C-alpha positions in Angstrom: -0.1 0.0 -0.3 1.9 3.4 -1.2 1.2 6.4 2.0 1.7 9.6 1.5 3.2 12.4 3.1 2.9 15.9 2.6 6.1 18.2 4.4 8.0 15.2 4.9 11.0 16.9 7.0 12.5 13.7 7.8 13.2 13.0 4.3 16.6 11.4 4.4 19.5 12.7 2.3 20.8 9.6 1.7 17.6 7.6 0.8 16.9 10.9 -1.6 19.6 10.2 -3.8 19.1 6.6 -3.6 16.2 7.1 -5.2 16.9 10.2 -7.5 19.6 7.6 -9.1 17.4 5.2 -9.8 15.3 8.0 -12.1 18.0 11.0 -13.0 21.4 8.6 -12.3 24.3 11.1 -11.4 26.9 12.2 -8.9 25.4 13.8 -5.7 26.6 15.3 -3.0 25.1 14.3 0.6 25.5 17.3 2.1 24.6 19.6 -0.5 21.2 17.0 -1.5 20.9 17.8 2.5 20.6 21.7 2.2 18.4 21.2 -0.8 16.0 19.1 1.1 16.1 21.5 4.0 14.7 23.8 1.7 11.7 22.8 0.0 8.6 21.5 0.8 8.6 17.5 0.3 5.6 15.7 -0.9 6.3 11.8 -0.3 5.0 8.3 -1.5 6.7 5.1 -0.2 5.6 1.2 -0.3 6.1 0.7 3.6 9.5 2.1 3.8 10.7 2.3 0.4 10.6 5.7 -1.5 9.1 5.7 -5.0 7.6 8.9 -5.6 8.6 12.7 -4.6 7.8 16.1 -5.3 10.0 19.3 -4.0 7.7 22.7 -3.4 10.7 25.6 -3.6 8.6 28.9 -2.4 9.1 32.0 -1.0 5.9 31.5 1.1 4.5 34.5 -1.1 4.8 36.0 -4.1 6.4 33.3 -6.2 6.2 29.4 -5.9 8.2 26.8 -8.0 7.8 22.4 -8.8 11.6 21.9 -8.3 10.7 17.6 -9.8 8.0 15.4 -9.7 9.9 11.9 -9.9 8.4 8.5 -9.4 10.2 5.6 -9.7 9.3 3.5 -13.0 8.0 0.3 -12.0 5.5 3.1 -10.1 4.4 5.2 -13.0 1.2 5.0 -14.1 -0.8 3.7 -10.9 -1.8 7.5 -10.1 0.8 8.1 -7.5 2.1 10.9 -9.8 -1.2 12.6 -9.8 -1.5 12.3 -6.1 1.5 14.0 -5.1 0.5 17.0 -7.5 -3.2 16.5 -5.7 -1.2 17.6 -2.4 0.7 20.3 -4.5 -2.2 22.1 -4.3 -3.3 21.8 -1.2 -0.3 22.5 0.4 1.9 25.5 -0.8 1.2 28.6 -0.1 1.8 30.0 -3.2 0.4 29.6 -7.2 3.1 27.0 -9.1 5.0 27.8 -11.7 6.9 24.4 -13.5 8.2 23.7 -16.3 8.2 20.0 -17.8 9.1 17.2 -20.2 6.9 17.5 -23.4 6.2 13.8 -23.6 4.9 14.8 -19.4 2.7 17.9 -21.2 -0.1 15.6 -20.9 0.3 14.0 -18.2 -0.2 17.9 -16.1 -3.1 18.7 -18.6 -4.7 15.5 -17.6 -4.3 16.4 -13.7 -5.9 20.1 -14.6 -2.4 21.3 -14.8 -3.1 24.7 -17.4 -0.1 26.1 -20.0 1.9 29.1 -18.4 4.6 31.4 -19.3 7.4 30.3 -21.7 10.4 29.5 -19.7 14.0 30.1 -20.4 17.1 29.1 -18.2 20.7 30.9 -17.1 23.4 28.7 -16.9 25.8 28.6 -14.3 29.1 29.7 -14.8 32.3 26.7 -13.6 
């Protein structure tokens, strides 16, 4: 049975890195991940103790909020987990939420009542 938690302040950085590596493989720094998780509202989906889905919200609490990512493990996709996390985001965000979406995910967001909004741009960080 999948359980959900809004504002999961106990989300462990090591568990999050293990989870993220199953969706977006990379070399993630434990301390930087820990600091990042403290700055976001973390909505989680778990199958028992295993983290299977996560949506993170970054917000100033008044003017702006963004979904930094919505991730569900591939083996758990198409089970309504991402939709449930979006519902929790709508219920627990302090602001309107803006976010970018991969073209292949647009139908998912539209099905969940999200409306297309502003064009997005990126500024690359200098190394």
